[in-house]
C-alpha positions in Angstrom: -28.2 7.5 6.0 -29.9 10.9 5.8 -28.5 14.3 6.7 -30.5 16.8 8.8 -31.7 18.2 5.4 -33.2 14.9 4.3 -30.4 14.2 1.8 -28.9 10.7 1.3 -25.3 11.0 2.6 -24.3 7.3 2.4 -21.8 6.2 -0.2 -22.2 3.1 -2.3 -20.4 0.0 -1.0 -17.4 -1.0 -3.0 -17.5 -4.1 -5.2 -14.9 -6.6 -6.3 -14.8 -6.3 -10.1 -12.2 -6.2 -12.8 -11.9 -2.4 -12.6 -11.4 -2.5 -8.8 -8.7 -5.2 -9.1 -6.9 -3.2 -11.8 -7.0 -0.1 -9.6 -5.5 -2.1 -6.7 -2.8 -3.5 -8.9 -1.9 -0.1 -10.3 -1.7 1.4 -6.8 0.5 -1.4 -5.5 2.9 -0.9 -8.4 2.9 2.9 -8.0 3.5 2.8 -4.3 6.3 0.3 -4.6 7.9 2.3 -7.4 7.8 5.4 -5.1 9.0 3.4 -2.1 11.9 1.6 -3.7 14.1 4.6 -4.2 16.9 4.5 -1.6 18.9 7.1 -3.5 16.1 9.7 -3.6 16.4 12.8 -1.4 14.2 12.3 1.6 11.8 15.2 0.9 11.2 14.1 -2.7 10.9 10.5 -1.7 8.3 11.4 1.0 6.3 13.7 -1.3 6.0 11.0 -4.0 5.5 8.0 -1.6 3.1 9.6 1.0 0.4 10.6 -1.5 -0.5 6.9 -1.8 -0.9 6.3 2.0 -3.9 6.3 4.3 -3.7 8.8 7.2 -2.5 6.1 9.6 0.1 4.8 7.2 1.4 8.3 6.6 1.8 8.6 10.4 3.5 5.2 10.6 5.9 5.8 7.7 6.8 9.5 8.3 10.2 8.7 9.9 11.4 6.1 7.4 14.8 6.9 6.0 14.8 5.9 2.3 18.4 5.0 2.4 17.4 2.1 4.7 15.2 0.5 2.0 17.0 -2.4 0.4 14.8 -2.4 -2.8 15.8 0.0 -5.5 13.4 -1.0 -8.3 10.2 -2.9 -9.0 11.0 -5.9 -11.2 7.6 -7.6 -11.6 3.9 -7.1 -11.6 1.5 -6.6 -8.7 -0.4 -9.7 -7.9 -3.5 -9.9 -5.8 -3.0 -12.6 -3.2 -6.1 -12.2 -1.1 -9.4 -10.4 -1.1 -10.5 -10.6 2.5 -13.3 -8.2 2.0 -14.5 -5.6 -0.5 -12.7 -3.0 1.7 -9.2 -4.7 1.8 -6.8 -6.1 -0.8 -3.5 -8.0 -0.2 -1.0 -7.9 -3.0 2.6 -8.8 -3.7 5.1 -6.8 -5.8 8.5 -8.2 -6.9 11.5 -6.0 -6.5 15.2 -6.4 -6.9 15.4 -7.2 -3.1 12.6 -9.7 -3.1 8.8 -9.8 -2.9 7.1 -7.2 -0.8 3.5 -7.4 0.5 1.2 -4.4 0.1 -2.1 -4.1 2.1 -4.7 -1.7 0.6 -7.9 -0.4 2.0 -10.9 1.7 0.9 -13.7 3.2 2.9 -16.5 3.0 0.3 -17.2 2.5 -3.4 -16.3 5.9 -4.6 -13.2 6.2 -2.5 -9.8 5.2 -4.0 -7.6 2.5 -2.6 -5.0 3.6 -0.1 -1.9 1.9 1.2 -2.1 0.7 4.8 1.1 -1.3 5.1 4.1 -2.5 3.1 5.7 -5.7 4.3 9.3 -6.5 3.4 10.4 -9.8 2.0 10.6 -12.7 4.5 14.4 -12.7 4.0 14.7 -9.1 5.2 12.5 -9.4 8.3 14.4 -9.3 11.6 14.0 -12.4 13.8 11.9 -11.9 17.0 13.8 -11.8 20.3 15.0 -15.2 21.3 14.9 -16.6 17.7 18.0 -17.3 15.7 18.4 -15.9 12.2 
């Protein structure tokens, strides 16, 4: 794509390579380490957690009370479980409360990964209406 000045303004498309995978794993560990701190003061927790989030995720997670988070530490590595596209990565991270899912996204090649969603372990999810626990 060219700007009105004739300059190329398009960014390179991302690729799945070893560096990209390592960046995704590092971010998943970093965000879960920041997230799994139920004893942290809310302002400090948010400052350290939110810097890893996409704009939509920051909006979605802004009212989370860290004292409601059952995990208090990361206990294992980040593992890539799916690579649905070069723009998305699904990972899992083991904590003392179970295995959390982390969904990452990126907009183009030069852009860093950002967290879109953190999914609690299956054992912590609430049953849907009408289902028994």
